[in-house]
Structures are given as C-alpha cells and as structure tokens.
C-alpha atoms as a printed R data frame, in Angstrom:
    type eleno elety resid chain resno       x       y       z
1   ATOM     1    CA   MET     A     1 172.694  73.788 337.207
2   ATOM     2    CA   MET     A     2 172.022  70.954 334.750
3   ATOM     3    CA   LYS     A     3 174.640  70.611 332.007
4   ATOM     4    CA   ARG     A     4 172.971  71.672 328.771
5   ATOM     5    CA   SER     A     5 173.868  73.958 325.880
6   ATOM     6    CA   ILE     A     6 171.407  76.234 324.105
7   ATOM     7    CA   SER     A     7 171.429  78.244 320.888
8   ATOM     8    CA   VAL     A     8 168.794  80.938 320.416
9   ATOM     9    CA   VAL     A     9 168.094  81.801 316.772
10  ATOM    10    CA   ILE     A    10 166.231  85.014 315.988
11  ATOM    11    CA   PRO     A    11 165.430  86.313 312.477
12  ATOM    12    CA   VAL     A    12 165.692  90.102 312.571
13  ATOM    13    CA   TYR     A    13 163.772  92.416 310.274
14  ATOM    14    CA   ASN     A    14 163.510  96.172 310.985
15  ATOM    15    CA   SER     A    15 163.815  95.670 314.742
16  ATOM    16    CA   ALA     A    16 166.652  97.970 315.757
17  ATOM    17    CA   GLY     A    17 164.462  99.438 318.499
18  ATOM    18    CA   THR     A    18 163.877  96.141 320.332
19  ATOM    19    CA   LEU     A    19 167.258  94.421 320.100
20  ATOM    20    CA   ASP     A    20 168.819  95.984 323.211
21  ATOM    21    CA   GLN     A    21 165.948  94.931 325.452
22  ATOM    22    CA   LEU     A    22 165.581  91.555 323.729
23  ATOM    23    CA   THR     A    23 169.232  90.530 324.079
24  ATOM    24    CA   GLY     A    24 169.418  91.838 327.639
25  ATOM    25    CA   ARG     A    25 166.463  89.755 328.745
26  ATOM    26    CA   LEU     A    26 167.734  86.756 326.766
27  ATOM    27    CA   ILE     A    27 171.133  86.788 328.449
28  ATOM    28    CA   GLU     A    28 169.553  87.082 331.886
29  ATOM    29    CA   SER     A    29 167.110  84.225 331.245
30  ATOM    30    CA   LEU     A    30 169.639  81.951 329.545
31  ATOM    31    CA   SER     A    31 172.141  82.449 332.371
32  ATOM    32    CA   GLU     A    32 169.599  80.873 334.725
33  ATOM    33    CA   LEU     A    33 169.327  77.806 332.460
34  ATOM    34    CA   THR     A    34 172.939  77.171 331.455
35  ATOM    35    CA   ASP     A    35 176.414  78.645 331.239
36  ATOM    36    CA   ASP     A    36 176.861  77.334 327.693
37  ATOM    37    CA   PHE     A    37 174.682  79.359 325.328
38  ATOM    38    CA   GLU     A    38 174.807  81.544 322.237
39  ATOM    39    CA   ILE     A    39 172.459  84.039 320.604
40  ATOM    40    CA   LEU     A    40 172.353  84.175 316.801
41  ATOM    41    CA   LEU     A    41 170.750  87.278 315.309
42  ATOM    42    CA   VAL     A    42 170.085  86.753 311.591
43  ATOM    43    CA   ASN     A    43 169.510  90.062 309.820
44  ATOM    44    CA   ASP     A    44 167.075  89.355 306.987
45  ATOM    45    CA   GLY     A    45 167.609  92.399 304.782
46  ATOM    46    CA   SER     A    46 166.412  94.989 307.323
47  ATOM    47    CA   ARG     A    47 165.889  98.513 306.024
48  ATOM    48    CA   ASP     A    48 166.588 100.236 309.333
49  ATOM    49    CA   GLN     A    49 169.724 100.205 311.510
50  ATOM    50    CA   SER     A    50 169.259  96.613 312.674
51  ATOM    51    CA   TRP     A    51 172.578  95.338 311.306
52  ATOM    52    CA   GLU     A    52 174.532  98.189 312.859
53  ATOM    53    CA   LYS     A    53 172.844  97.433 316.178
54  ATOM    54    CA   ILE     A    54 173.649  93.716 315.818
55  ATOM    55    CA   GLU     A    55 177.309  94.529 315.117
56  ATOM    56    CA   SER     A    56 177.451  96.682 318.238
57  ATOM    57    CA   LEU     A    57 175.812  94.030 320.425
58  ATOM    58    CA   SER     A    58 178.096  91.321 319.062
59  ATOM    59    CA   LYS     A    59 181.177  93.452 319.709
60  ATOM    60    CA   ASN     A    60 180.166  94.018 323.328
61  ATOM    61    CA   ASN     A    61 179.187  90.419 324.135
62  ATOM    62    CA   GLN     A    62 180.902  87.289 322.824
63  ATOM    63    CA   LYS     A    63 177.732  85.263 323.398
64  ATOM    64    CA   ILE     A    64 176.038  87.150 320.543
65  ATOM    65    CA   THR     A    65 176.690  86.280 316.900
66  ATOM    66    CA   GLY     A    66 175.430  88.419 314.030
67  ATOM    67    CA   ILE     A    67 174.664  87.008 310.589
68  ATOM    68    CA   ASN     A    68 173.862  89.417 307.775
69  ATOM    69    CA   LEU     A    69 172.043  88.007 304.732
70  ATOM    70    CA   MET     A    70 172.540  89.478 301.278
71  ATOM    71    CA   ARG     A    71 168.880  90.531 301.007
72  ATOM    72    CA   ASN     A    72 165.450  89.793 302.444
73  ATOM    73    CA   TYR     A    73 164.789  86.075 301.938
74  ATOM    74    CA   GLY     A    74 161.926  85.588 304.393
75  ATOM    75    CA   GLN     A    75 161.564  84.581 308.023
76  ATOM    76    CA   HIS     A    76 161.794  80.834 307.483
77  ATOM    77    CA   ASN     A    77 164.845  81.168 305.230
78  ATOM    78    CA   ALA     A    78 166.581  83.245 307.911
79  ATOM    79    CA   LEU     A    79 165.584  80.647 310.516
80  ATOM    80    CA   LEU     A    80 167.071  77.855 308.415
81  ATOM    81    CA   CYS     A    81 170.304  79.818 308.175
82  ATOM    82    CA   GLY     A    82 170.470  80.351 311.935
83  ATOM    83    CA   ILE     A    83 169.623  76.731 312.711
84  ATOM    84    CA   ARG     A    84 172.443  75.547 310.470
85  ATOM    85    CA   GLU     A    85 174.909  78.018 311.982
86  ATOM    86    CA   SER     A    86 174.047  77.081 315.582
87  ATOM    87    CA   SER     A    87 176.409  74.868 317.565
88  ATOM    88    CA   LYS     A    88 174.579  73.861 320.755
89  ATOM    89    CA   ASP     A    89 172.500  70.847 321.787
90  ATOM    90    CA   TYR     A    90 169.161  72.657 321.910
91  ATOM    91    CA   ILE     A    91 168.022  75.302 319.433
92  ATOM    92    CA   ILE     A    92 165.351  77.783 320.495
93  ATOM    93    CA   THR     A    93 163.729  79.931 317.800
94  ATOM    94    CA   MET     A    94 161.721  83.059 318.528
95  ATOM    95    CA   ASP     A    95 160.587  86.358 317.019
96  ATOM    96    CA   ASP     A    96 162.438  89.656 317.366
97  ATOM    97    CA   ASP     A    97 159.461  91.757 318.529
98  ATOM    98    CA   LEU     A    98 159.320  90.589 322.180
99  ATOM    99    CA   GLN     A    99 156.019  88.777 321.650
100 ATOM   100    CA   HIS     A   100 157.849  85.668 322.854
101 ATOM   101    CA   PRO     A   101 159.100  86.564 326.343
102 ATOM   102    CA   PRO     A   102 162.607  85.193 327.002
103 ATOM   103    CA   GLU     A   103 161.451  84.469 330.553
104 ATOM   104    CA   GLU     A   104 159.226  81.700 329.125
105 ATOM   105    CA   MET     A   105 162.106  79.727 327.568
106 ATOM   106    CA   HIS     A   106 162.501  77.544 330.631
107 ATOM   107    CA   LYS     A   107 159.099  75.981 329.873
108 ATOM   108    CA   LEU     A   108 160.325  74.843 326.460
109 ATOM   109    CA   VAL     A   109 163.530  73.422 327.950
110 ATOM   110    CA   GLN     A   110 161.709  71.550 330.696
111 ATOM   111    CA   GLU     A   111 159.266  70.046 328.175
112 ATOM   112    CA   ILE     A   112 161.862  68.887 325.627
113 ATOM   113    CA   GLU     A   113 163.857  67.218 328.401
114 ATOM   114    CA   LYS     A   114 160.881  64.902 328.878
115 ATOM   115    CA   GLY     A   115 161.990  63.186 325.659
116 ATOM   116    CA   PHE     A   116 160.487  65.213 322.806
117 ATOM   117    CA   ASP     A   117 162.477  66.181 319.709
118 ATOM   118    CA   VAL     A   118 160.552  69.395 319.017
119 ATOM   119    CA   VAL     A   119 158.398  71.427 321.396
120 ATOM   120    CA   TYR     A   120 156.188  74.351 320.390
121 ATOM   121    CA   GLY     A   121 155.367  77.154 322.791
122 ATOM   122    CA   ILE     A   122 151.631  77.677 322.355
123 ATOM   123    CA   PRO     A   123 150.262  81.030 323.551
124 ATOM   124    CA   HIS     A   124 147.805  80.799 326.421
125 ATOM   125    CA   LYS     A   125 145.918  83.644 324.770
126 ATOM   126    CA   LEU     A   126 146.348  84.911 321.209
127 ATOM   127    CA   VAL     A   127 147.341  88.576 321.140
128 ATOM   128    CA   HIS     A   128 146.565  89.510 317.524
129 ATOM   129    CA   SER     A   129 143.402  90.954 316.006
130 ATOM   130    CA   ARG     A   130 140.347  88.664 315.697
131 ATOM   131    CA   TRP     A   131 140.698  88.101 311.957
132 ATOM   132    CA   ARG     A   132 144.421  87.400 312.267
133 ATOM   133    CA   ASN     A   133 143.843  84.962 315.128
134 ATOM   134    CA   PHE     A   134 141.098  83.170 313.176
135 ATOM   135    CA   PHE     A   135 143.086  82.769 309.948
136 ATOM   136    CA   SER     A   136 146.288  81.957 311.812
137 ATOM   137    CA   ARG     A   137 144.562  79.224 313.823
138 ATOM   138    CA   ALA     A   138 142.824  77.810 310.736
139 ATOM   139    CA   THR     A   139 146.045  77.853 308.709
140 ATOM   140    CA   LYS     A   140 148.082  76.122 311.414
141 ATOM   141    CA   ASN     A   141 145.435  73.447 311.933
142 ATOM   142    CA   LEU     A   142 145.346  72.804 308.189
143 ATOM   143    CA   LEU     A   143 149.129  72.634 307.915
144 ATOM   144    CA   ALA     A   144 149.388  70.306 310.910
145 ATOM   145    CA   ARG     A   145 147.017  67.877 309.190
146 ATOM   146    CA   PHE     A   146 148.788  68.075 305.842
147 ATOM   147    CA   LEU     A   147 152.202  67.649 307.475
148 ATOM   148    CA   GLY     A   148 151.033  64.611 309.415
149 ATOM   149    CA   ILE     A   149 151.357  66.068 312.920
150 ATOM   150    CA   THR     A   150 147.651  66.169 313.661
151 ATOM   151    CA   ARG     A   151 148.068  66.093 317.428
152 ATOM   152    CA   ILE     A   152 149.751  69.498 317.280
153 ATOM   153    CA   LYS     A   153 146.796  71.872 317.317
154 ATOM   154    CA   HIS     A   154 148.901  74.965 316.717
155 ATOM   155    CA   MET     A   155 152.426  75.496 315.482
156 ATOM   156    CA   SER     A   156 154.443  78.471 316.647
157 ATOM   157    CA   ALA     A   157 157.619  80.403 315.859
158 ATOM   158    CA   PHE     A   158 158.478  79.937 319.546
159 ATOM   159    CA   ARG     A   159 159.940  76.425 319.494
160 ATOM   160    CA   ILE     A   160 162.832  74.335 320.751
161 ATOM   161    CA   ILE     A   161 164.578  71.702 318.626
162 ATOM   162    CA   ARG     A   162 167.150  69.030 319.313
163 ATOM   163    CA   SER     A   163 170.180  69.774 317.136
164 ATOM   164    CA   GLU     A   164 170.216  66.198 315.767
165 ATOM   165    CA   ILE     A   165 167.057  66.963 313.780
166 ATOM   166    CA   ARG     A   166 169.098  69.198 311.443
167 ATOM   167    CA   SER     A   167 170.600  66.143 309.739
168 ATOM   168    CA   ALA     A   168 167.203  65.401 308.137
169 ATOM   169    CA   PHE     A   169 167.340  68.575 306.032
170 ATOM   170    CA   GLU     A   170 171.036  69.431 305.868
171 ATOM   171    CA   LYS     A   171 171.038  69.088 302.060
172 ATOM   172    CA   PHE     A   172 167.809  70.991 301.507
173 ATOM   173    CA   ASP     A   173 168.386  73.967 299.225
174 ATOM   174    CA   SER     A   174 165.321  75.741 297.851
175 ATOM   175    CA   PRO     A   175 163.974  79.291 298.104
176 ATOM   176    CA   ASN     A   176 160.644  77.919 299.382
177 ATOM   177    CA   VAL     A   177 161.380  77.168 303.023
178 ATOM   178    CA   ILE     A   178 158.928  76.176 305.743
179 ATOM   179    CA   VAL     A   179 160.870  75.154 308.850
180 ATOM   180    CA   ASP     A   180 157.937  73.244 310.359
181 ATOM   181    CA   ALA     A   181 157.680  71.090 307.235
182 ATOM   182    CA   LEU     A   182 161.409  70.348 307.345
183 ATOM   183    CA   LEU     A   183 161.171  69.310 310.984
184 ATOM   184    CA   THR     A   184 158.647  66.604 310.035
185 ATOM   185    CA   TRP     A   185 161.347  65.058 307.828
186 ATOM   186    CA   GLY     A   186 163.361  64.237 310.931
187 ATOM   187    CA   THR     A   187 160.844  63.325 313.619
188 ATOM   188    CA   GLU     A   188 157.254  62.644 314.585
189 ATOM   189    CA   ASN     A   189 157.986  63.252 318.259
190 ATOM   190    CA   PHE     A   190 156.414  66.689 318.771
191 ATOM   191    CA   GLY     A   191 155.243  68.274 321.998
192 ATOM   192    CA   THR     A   192 153.601  71.504 323.111
193 ATOM   193    CA   VAL     A   193 153.596  73.658 326.200
194 ATOM   194    CA   GLU     A   194 151.553  76.745 327.037
195 ATOM   195    CA   VAL     A   195 153.432  80.038 327.302
196 ATOM   196    CA   ASN     A   196 152.453  83.636 327.893
197 ATOM   197    CA   GLU     A   197 152.697  85.808 324.797
198 ATOM   198    CA   ARG     A   198 152.873  89.587 324.739
199 ATOM   199    CA   PRO     A   199 151.655  92.107 322.154
200 ATOM   200    CA   ARG     A   200 154.331  93.583 319.888
201 ATOM   201    CA   SER     A   201 156.317  96.222 321.738
202 ATOM   202    CA   GLU     A   202 156.472  98.356 318.593
203 ATOM   203    CA   GLY     A   203 155.658  98.280 314.875
204 ATOM   204    CA   ARG     A   204 153.200  95.928 313.209
205 ATOM   205    CA   SER     A   205 153.238  92.359 312.016
206 ATOM   206    CA   ASN     A   206 154.583  91.631 308.524
207 ATOM   207    CA   TYR     A   207 152.136  88.724 308.134
208 ATOM   208    CA   SER     A   208 149.045  89.799 306.234
209 ATOM   209    CA   PHE     A   209 146.178  87.594 305.081
210 ATOM   210    CA   PHE     A   210 147.862  87.181 301.690
211 ATOM   211    CA   ASN     A   211 151.139  86.166 303.349
212 ATOM   212    CA   LEU     A   212 149.311  83.459 305.283
213 ATOM   213    CA   VAL     A   213 147.722  82.223 302.043
214 ATOM   214    CA   LYS     A   214 151.140  82.217 300.355
215 ATOM   215    CA   ILE     A   215 152.694  80.177 303.165
216 ATOM   216    CA   THR     A   216 149.813  77.717 303.016
217 ATOM   217    CA   MET     A   217 150.291  77.254 299.260
218 ATOM   218    CA   VAL     A   218 154.042  76.734 299.701
219 ATOM   219    CA   VAL     A   219 153.419  73.977 302.251
220 ATOM   220    CA   LEU     A   220 150.629  72.304 300.283
221 ATOM   221    CA   THR     A   221 152.415  72.267 296.931
222 ATOM   222    CA   GLY     A   222 156.034  72.277 298.086
223 ATOM   223    CA   PHE     A   223 155.928  69.597 300.783
224 ATOM   224    CA   SER     A   224 152.839  67.510 300.034
225 ATOM   225    CA   THR     A   225 151.137  65.695 297.125
226 ATOM   226    CA   ILE     A   226 147.709  65.830 298.761
227 ATOM   227    CA   PRO     A   227 146.425  68.661 296.502
228 ATOM   228    CA   LEU     A   228 147.143  66.478 293.453
229 ATOM   229    CA   ARG     A   229 145.146  63.677 295.038
230 ATOM   230    CA   ILE     A   230 142.301  66.091 295.766
231 ATOM   231    CA   SER     A   231 142.408  67.170 292.128
232 ATOM   232    CA   SER     A   232 142.231  63.545 290.975
233 ATOM   233    CA   ILE     A   233 139.348  62.766 293.328
234 ATOM   234    CA   THR     A   234 137.508  65.905 292.187
235 ATOM   235    CA   GLY     A   235 137.974  64.917 288.563
236 ATOM   236    CA   PHE     A   236 136.755  61.376 289.223
237 ATOM   237    CA   ALA     A   237 133.721  62.631 291.176
238 ATOM   238    CA   LEU     A   238 132.770  65.034 288.384
239 ATOM   239    CA   THR     A   239 133.189  62.273 285.804
240 ATOM   240    CA   ILE     A   240 130.694  60.159 287.745
241 ATOM   241    CA   PHE     A   241 128.445  63.227 287.967
242 ATOM   242    CA   GLY     A   242 128.741  63.719 284.197
243 ATOM   243    CA   ILE     A   243 127.751  60.107 283.558
244 ATOM   244    CA   GLY     A   244 124.740  60.629 285.815
245 ATOM   245    CA   VAL     A   245 123.766  63.761 283.886
246 ATOM   246    CA   LEU     A   246 124.074  61.829 280.592
247 ATOM   247    CA   ILE     A   247 121.795  59.108 281.917
248 ATOM   248    CA   TYR     A   248 119.324  61.747 283.104
249 ATOM   249    CA   VAL     A   249 119.292  63.426 279.684
250 ATOM   250    CA   LEU     A   250 118.816  60.107 277.826
251 ATOM   251    CA   VAL     A   251 116.014  58.980 280.124
252 ATOM   252    CA   ARG     A   252 114.200  62.315 279.820
253 ATOM   253    CA   THR     A   253 114.647  62.259 276.037
254 ATOM   254    CA   PHE     A   254 113.147  58.787 275.716
255 ATOM   255    CA   LEU     A   255 110.304  59.461 278.137
256 ATOM   256    CA   GLU     A   256 109.346  63.029 277.213
257 ATOM   257    CA   GLY     A   257 110.835  63.431 273.771
258 ATOM   258    CA   SER     A   258 112.685  66.596 274.788
259 ATOM   259    CA   ILE     A   259 116.189  67.553 275.938
260 ATOM   260    CA   PRO     A   260 116.761  69.995 278.830
261 ATOM   261    CA   GLY     A   261 117.393  73.552 277.713
262 ATOM   262    CA   PHE     A   262 120.304  75.915 277.633
263 ATOM   263    CA   PRO     A   263 120.406  76.861 281.351
264 ATOM   264    CA   PHE     A   264 120.884  73.248 282.303
265 ATOM   265    CA   LEU     A   265 123.624  72.799 279.698
266 ATOM   266    CA   ALA     A   266 125.343  76.022 280.741
267 ATOM   267    CA   SER     A   267 125.430  74.971 284.401
268 ATOM   268    CA   ILE     A   268 127.006  71.622 283.524
269 ATOM   269    CA   ILE     A   269 129.656  73.318 281.374
270 ATOM   270    CA   SER     A   270 130.427  75.721 284.197
271 ATOM   271    CA   ILE     A   271 130.920  72.887 286.681
272 ATOM   272    CA   PHE     A   272 133.297  70.994 284.423
273 ATOM   273    CA   SER     A   273 135.180  74.136 283.369
274 ATOM   274    CA   GLY     A   274 135.668  75.127 286.993
275 ATOM   275    CA   ALA     A   275 136.957  71.656 287.857
276 ATOM   276    CA   GLN     A   276 139.406  71.746 284.955
277 ATOM   277    CA   LEU     A   277 140.739  75.169 285.902
278 ATOM   278    CA   PHE     A   278 141.035  74.060 289.532
279 ATOM   279    CA   SER     A   279 143.088  71.026 288.501
280 ATOM   280    CA   LEU     A   280 145.236  73.027 286.104
281 ATOM   281    CA   GLY     A   281 145.896  75.596 288.831
282 ATOM   282    CA   ILE     A   282 147.163  72.917 291.211
283 ATOM   283    CA   ILE     A   283 149.347  71.389 288.508
284 ATOM   284    CA   GLY     A   284 150.654  74.882 287.712
285 ATOM   285    CA   GLU     A   285 151.667  75.408 291.346
286 ATOM   286    CA   TYR     A   286 153.658  72.176 291.296
287 ATOM   287    CA   LEU     A   287 155.296  73.126 288.000
288 ATOM   288    CA   ALA     A   288 156.259  76.481 289.509
289 ATOM   289    CA   ARG     A   289 157.943  74.707 292.448
290 ATOM   290    CA   ILE     A   290 159.822  72.437 290.018
291 ATOM   291    CA   PHE     A   291 160.861  75.476 287.971
292 ATOM   292    CA   ASN     A   292 162.175  77.257 291.071
293 ATOM   293    CA   ARG     A   293 164.148  74.178 292.074
294 ATOM   294    CA   SER     A   294 165.630  73.878 288.572
295 ATOM   295    CA   MET     A   295 166.879  77.484 288.794
296 ATOM   296    CA   ASN     A   296 169.047  76.448 291.759
297 ATOM   297    CA   HIS     A   297 168.130  79.532 293.752
298 ATOM   298    CA   PRO     A   298 169.651  79.189 297.245
299 ATOM   299    CA   ALA     A   299 167.541  79.395 300.381
300 ATOM   300    CA   TYR     A   300 169.781  82.240 301.567
301 ATOM   301    CA   VAL     A   301 173.218  83.792 301.042
302 ATOM   302    CA   ILE     A   302 175.325  85.057 303.949
303 ATOM   303    CA   GLU     A   303 177.064  88.380 303.341
304 ATOM   304    CA   GLN     A   304 179.005  88.587 306.607
305 ATOM   305    CA   LYS     A   305 179.148  87.303 310.166
306 ATOM   306    CA   THR     A   306 180.325  88.724 313.443
307 ATOM   307    CA   GLY     A   307 181.171  87.270 316.809
308 ATOM   308    CA   LYS     A   308 182.641  83.954 315.608
C-alpha cells in the first residue's frame, strides 16, 4: 500500500440518518487506500440529532473527529473550518447525503497523484431535477470563467486538495466563503475525473434557485472585480449611444424642423435609468461586502470538538 495520508472533511447539516452508513463506508474505502486517515464531521448548526450521532461515532472510533459550530454558517464556511482542522497530506471534501459514494474516492486519489493540486470529481450523470441541473451547470460554468479556471467545465463539492494549498488562504476571515474561489488563490493546477453520483438517500437538497443566485453574487462581487468592469463598459457604451441619439435628434431637427416625440424620449430615459440602477446595484453589492468585512464577522466559530 502506497504511503499517503488522507483527511476527509464533511459538512453535516440535518443528516443524523445517514451518518452511520456514511462513516462505515468511508472507513472501509479509506482502509483500502491508506492506514493513515481521519474523518472530520463538521456539524453546521443541525436541528436534528446530528451532533449527538457525531459524538457517538467519534467515541467509538478514534479515526473520527467531530467539530460542532456555534450556529449554521453555511456549507462552505463549515468546509473551510474542516480544511483548516485537517492534518493529513490530502484533503477530500464531500457531502453528507451519500450522493458522493465513498467507493469513488480512489479515483480522486489516483488523479491527484498525477501531479495536480486540486481534482474535482465530476458526475458522469447529473442526478438532480432538470431545472436544478441546468442552473447548476450554468452557474458552475460562469464561476469557472470568472475565477480564471476556464478549463474546468464543472466544479463539485466532491474534490481532493493538497494540504499545502491551505497556506494561500490561512489568514482569510470573512463570513462570505466560497472554497473554490479560495483554492484559485493557491494554484492554477486543477484536474477533473468522472465519478458515479447517487441520488440523495433521504431528505432534499438545501440548494434552491435563490441559493444558487446568492452564491453566484458572492463569487462575482466578493472575489472578482469583473462586474465593476462590466458596469464601466455598459456606461461607456450607453454614453456613445446617447451621443448617437443626440446627433440623430439634431440632424432630424435641421432637416425636418421637428424633434421626435415623447415615446422616443421616454425610451431613451428608460435605457439610461436602467443602466444607472444596474451600475448602482453592482456598486452596492461591493459596498455590502466591504461593510461585512469591516464588521469583523468570523467565517465560523467552533463550540466544541471531539476525538482529538
């Protein structure tokens, strides 16, 4: 067996019913990859008996560590916590609902050992509803372009990371966390591998359309200045358009002795008003991010830990 060490980080939210099966399959699969591994279960303010289950699992197996956050901070915040608390060479992140089969982890390990710093496990076939698959695919493609990793067609919560990458964001402290954006601070060496995904074993996804939109806005205005550039380009383009309209009005006035009527004027005002509100909205999003940073809200707060 090749000498390697692996940490598995799993954000847990209302998943008491899946943790027994999840950890059992994880231990079996990890044992085939290495003798040196740990499983970190980060309870992100669950409302069911998840923390009690984590405590029990941790007590019965020293390979399992439980981390209980003070409240619900969000999946990426919990991931950041687990990544920072991990102690092994490779860090695998995955969901708690068994959509990411532990038996597929070996594909991630084999791929990252080819020399990549981060490898995403891309599902061979998406298992969500059509609308969710469409918006998820569109969002991930957009984020990949904005984050500068255009050759990654899809990002995924099923990923493996070299532990050295953590140094790039070890001082990051903000409530608006997107792990994939932070990873781009440390490397451009990304890879992908196809894996088999399964439908949720129970419950329903916490990611709605509005959550996807929120995540997109956090990435665009929290980790990129491209929206500001788009706003500037839009303003410049509309200024040129306005000059063209002025020339059109002057020419028509001189040639026909009349000025276009109210509908024409109203349409021009609407265009410019819309552009102004669009620009102000983008600036407002950036100001909101600055405000949140100035409040010094932490990305997460740990209430207690077990197993270490």
